[in-house]
C-alpha positions in Angstrom: 35.9 16.0 -57.0 36.1 19.8 -56.9 39.5 19.6 -55.2 40.7 17.3 -58.0 39.5 19.8 -60.6 41.6 22.5 -59.0 44.7 20.3 -58.6 44.6 18.5 -61.9 44.1 21.3 -64.5 44.3 18.9 -67.5 41.3 16.9 -66.4 37.5 17.6 -66.8 35.3 16.3 -64.0 31.7 15.5 -64.7 29.0 15.0 -62.1 25.8 13.9 -63.9 22.5 13.2 -62.2 21.1 10.2 -64.1 17.6 10.2 -62.6 15.9 10.3 -66.0 13.0 12.4 -64.8 12.0 16.0 -64.2 13.4 15.8 -60.6 16.9 15.5 -62.0 17.5 19.3 -62.3 16.6 19.9 -58.6 18.7 17.0 -57.5 21.7 18.2 -59.5 21.4 21.7 -58.0 21.2 20.2 -54.5 24.3 18.1 -55.2 26.2 21.2 -56.4 25.3 23.1 -53.3 26.1 20.2 -50.9 29.4 19.3 -52.5 30.2 23.0 -53.3 31.0 22.2 -56.9 32.6 25.2 -58.5 35.2 23.7 -60.9 33.3 20.6 -62.1 30.7 20.2 -64.9 27.5 19.5 -63.0 24.8 18.2 -65.3 21.6 16.0 -65.4 19.6 13.7 -67.5 15.9 14.5 -67.2 14.3 11.9 -69.5 14.5 8.1 -69.9 15.5 8.3 -73.5 18.7 10.2 -72.6 19.9 7.7 -70.0 23.5 6.3 -70.7 23.6 2.7 -71.9 26.2 1.6 -69.3 27.9 2.7 -66.1 27.1 3.0 -62.4 26.4 5.6 -59.8 29.4 7.4 -58.5 29.3 5.8 -55.1 29.8 2.5 -57.0 32.9 3.7 -58.9 34.0 6.4 -61.4 34.4 6.1 -65.1 37.8 7.4 -66.4 38.6 8.4 -70.0 41.8 9.6 -71.5 42.4 12.6 -73.7 41.1 10.7 -76.7 37.9 10.0 -74.8 38.8 6.3 -74.6 37.7 4.5 -71.5 40.8 3.6 -69.4 38.8 2.4 -66.4 35.1 1.6 -66.6 34.6 1.3 -62.8 37.1 2.4 -60.2 36.9 1.1 -56.6 33.5 1.7 -55.0 33.1 4.2 -52.2 30.3 1.9 -50.9 32.9 -0.8 -50.3 36.2 0.9 -49.5 35.3 4.4 -48.4 38.2 6.9 -48.7 40.4 4.3 -50.5 38.1 4.7 -53.5 39.4 8.3 -53.9 43.0 7.1 -53.5 42.4 4.7 -56.3 41.3 7.5 -58.6 44.2 9.7 -57.5 46.7 7.0 -58.2 45.4 6.5 -61.7 45.4 10.3 -62.4 48.9 10.7 -61.1 50.1 7.9 -63.4 48.4 9.4 -66.5 49.7 12.9 -65.7 53.2 11.5 -65.6 52.7 9.4 -68.8 53.3 6.2 -66.8 51.5 2.9 -66.9 49.0 2.2 -64.2 50.4 0.2 -61.1 49.5 -3.5 -61.2 47.5 -2.8 -58.0 46.1 0.4 -56.6 44.9 1.4 -53.2 41.3 0.3 -52.8 41.7 -2.8 -54.9 41.4 -6.4 -53.5 44.2 -8.8 -53.9 44.9 -12.5 -53.2 48.3 -13.3 -51.7 50.5 -16.0 -53.2 54.2 -17.1 -53.3 55.1 -15.8 -49.8 58.1 -17.9 -48.9 58.7 -16.1 -45.5 55.1 -16.2 -44.4 53.4 -19.1 -46.3 50.4 -19.1 -43.9 49.0 -16.0 -45.6 49.1 -17.5 -49.1 45.6 -17.7 -50.6 44.2 -15.1 -48.2 42.4 -12.1 -49.7 43.1 -8.5 -48.5 42.8 -4.9 -49.4 45.6 -2.8 -50.8 45.7 0.5 -48.8 49.0 2.0 -49.8 51.9 1.7 -52.3 55.6 1.9 -51.4 57.9 1.5 -54.4 57.7 -2.2 -55.5 55.7 -3.2 -52.5 52.1 -2.7 -51.5 50.5 -2.6 -48.0 47.7 -5.1 -47.6 45.1 -5.4 -44.8 43.7 -8.9 -44.3 40.3 -9.6 -42.8 42.0 -11.0 -39.7 43.5 -7.6 -38.9 47.0 -8.6 -40.0 48.8 -6.1 -42.2 51.6 -7.0 -44.6 54.0 -5.3 -47.0 54.3 -7.6 -50.0 55.8 -7.3 -53.5 53.5 -6.7 -56.4 54.4 -10.2 -57.7 52.9 -11.7 -54.5 49.5 -10.0 -54.9 47.1 -10.9 -57.6 44.2 -8.5 -58.1 40.7 -10.1 -57.5 37.1 -8.8 -57.7 36.0 -6.5 -55.0 34.2 -8.2 -52.2 35.9 -11.6 -52.5 36.6 -11.7 -48.7 38.5 -8.4 -48.4 38.0 -6.4 -45.2 35.6 -3.6 -44.7 37.6 -0.3 -44.6 35.1 1.4 -42.3 36.2 -1.1 -39.6 38.5 -0.3 -36.8 42.2 -1.0 -36.7 41.6 -4.2 -34.9 39.8 -5.6 -37.9 42.5 -4.6 -40.3 41.5 -1.1 -41.5 43.5 2.0 -42.3 41.4 5.1 -43.0 40.0 8.3 -41.6 36.6 6.8 -40.8 37.9 4.5 -38.2 39.8 7.3 -36.4 43.0 5.3 -36.0 46.3 5.0 -37.7 47.8 1.6 -38.7 51.3 0.4 -39.0 52.2 -0.8 -42.5 55.3 -2.6 -41.3 55.9 -6.3 -41.9 54.7 -7.2 -38.4 51.5 -5.2 -38.7 50.0 -3.7 -35.5 47.8 -0.7 -34.8 47.1 1.9 -32.3 44.1 4.2 -31.9 45.3 7.7 -32.6 42.0 9.4 -32.2 42.8 10.2 -28.6 39.6 12.0 -27.6 37.1 10.0 -25.6 33.9 8.8 -27.3 31.3 11.6 -27.6 27.6 10.8 -27.4 25.5 11.7 -30.4 22.8 14.4 -30.0 21.0 13.2 -33.1 21.1 13.3 -36.9 19.6 15.7 -39.4 15.9 15.3 -40.0 14.7 13.7 -43.2 11.2 15.3 -42.7 9.6 11.9 -42.6 8.2 11.4 -39.1 8.5 7.6 -38.9 12.1 7.7 -40.2 13.1 10.5 -37.8 11.6 8.6 -34.9 13.6 5.5 -35.8 16.7 7.5 -36.3 16.3 8.7 -32.7 16.0 5.1 -31.5 19.2 4.2 -33.5 21.1 7.1 -31.9 20.0 5.9 -28.4 21.4 2.5 -29.1 24.6 4.0 -30.5 25.0 6.0 -27.3 24.4 2.9 -25.2 27.1 1.2 -27.2 29.5 4.1 -26.6 28.9 4.0 -22.9 29.1 0.2 -22.4 31.2 -1.0 -25.3 29.9 -4.5 -24.8 28.6 -7.1 -27.3 25.1 -7.0 -25.7 24.7 -3.4 -26.7 26.2 -4.2 -30.1 23.6 -6.9 -30.6 20.8 -4.5 -29.6 22.1 -1.9 -32.0 22.3 -4.5 -34.9 18.7 -5.5 -34.3 17.5 -1.9 -34.1 19.3 -1.1 -37.4 18.0 -4.2 -39.1 14.4 -3.3 -38.2 14.9 0.3 -39.3 16.5 -0.6 -42.6 13.8 -3.1 -43.4 11.1 -0.4 -42.8 13.0 2.1 -44.9 13.4 -0.3 -47.8 9.7 -1.0 -47.6 9.0 2.7 -47.9 11.3 2.9 -50.9 9.1 0.4 -52.7 5.8 1.8 -51.5 6.6 5.4 -52.5 8.7 4.6 -55.6 12.0 6.0 -54.6 15.2 5.4 -56.5 14.1 3.9 -59.8 15.6 0.7 -61.2 18.4 -0.6 -63.3 22.1 0.2 -63.0 21.5 3.7 -61.8 19.0 2.9 -59.1 19.6 5.0 -56.0 17.5 2.7 -53.9 19.6 -0.4 -54.9 22.8 1.3 -53.9 21.2 2.5 -50.7 20.0 -1.1 -49.9 23.6 -2.4 -50.5 24.8 0.1 -48.0 22.3 -1.2 -45.5 23.6 -4.8 -46.1 27.2 -3.7 -45.7 26.6 -2.0 -42.4 24.7 -4.9 -40.9 27.3 -7.4 -42.2 30.1 -5.5 -40.5 28.3 -5.5 -37.2 27.4 -9.2 -37.5 31.1 -10.1 -38.2 32.1 -8.4 -35.0 29.3 -10.2 -33.1 30.5 -13.5 -34.5 34.1 -12.8 -33.4 35.4 -13.7 -29.8 33.7 -11.6 -27.2 35.2 -9.0 -24.8 35.2 -5.3 -24.5 34.9 -3.5 -27.9 37.7 -1.1 -28.6 37.0 2.6 -28.9 38.1 2.9 -32.5 35.6 0.3 -33.6 32.7 1.9 -31.7 33.7 5.4 -32.9 33.7 4.2 -36.5 30.3 2.5 -36.1 28.9 5.8 -34.8 30.5 7.8 -37.6 29.3 5.2 -40.2 25.7 5.7 -39.0 25.8 9.5 -39.0 27.4 9.6 -42.5 24.7 7.2 -43.8 21.8 9.2 -42.2 23.0 12.5 -43.4 24.5 11.5 -46.8 22.3 8.7 -48.0 19.0 9.2 -46.2 19.0 12.9 -47.0 18.7 12.0 -50.7 15.2 10.5 -50.3 13.9 13.2 -48.1 12.4 15.5 -50.8 10.9 12.6 -52.8 9.3 11.0 -49.7 7.8 14.3 -48.5 6.4 15.0 -51.9 4.9 11.5 -52.0 3.2 12.0 -48.6 5.3 9.5 -46.7 4.8 9.6 -42.9 
């Protein structure tokens, strides 16, 4: 967001901690330091009576207003669901508004259902994710891994999550994005190659959350991730999935026991739990697919996914849990 603030001078970017308690100031300061916010308005709501009547946490989508302070998009694509494409969605809307142009019918990060494809009717009815725009065409990744360039007229926007692929997945599952570490062709025939090049590197660990039981379980997860990197087989993937499921269940139990995250639309614990479900669903989908050696891009993205989760999401509960005496 700070980069946007520097690049788009006509915009004001607000980052508001909506905790609704006295802890809000400290969390807002931590956010400002972590994200190095120098050009954004970084604020907080420290009492329940000041909470906004609608909206969502930033990881679930941004709220965009025009120069008249009229809402032009109440919820852009969620980072929780589409990762980096969520930012491309916002950038596409800002670019259109800066140029005084209408918004594209579909933006990167939005889900679409294909229809009216005369040359490839077998894809009609399938749901995919727009990951790029090219003139009057859009690049769509299907859950099967197939990627197509289609006209806007052949892609109807649908609600996020209606069968669209997970963008943290590898190229082999239809993803284009920096998390997966690969680059994908957007040609009519589809196809991908892993451009990461470097061999898989074993993890040495993740940053401590200062809660002994969680740190110990993170070490177990890292051990299973490293086993997956070394073997790349479905047995190791199954063991990793089981380990993560047990860890996530314990973590969610602690959220409830120690009162982390609050409730309502701005609940940090609810968004955290959704992220758990997304990660497990992704692993289960690969386990349900035909067996064989897992490709490096998929394994690399699974490892990156966990590190990002542990150091970006779990880090947020650390101070609260320590203060509450969690062990």
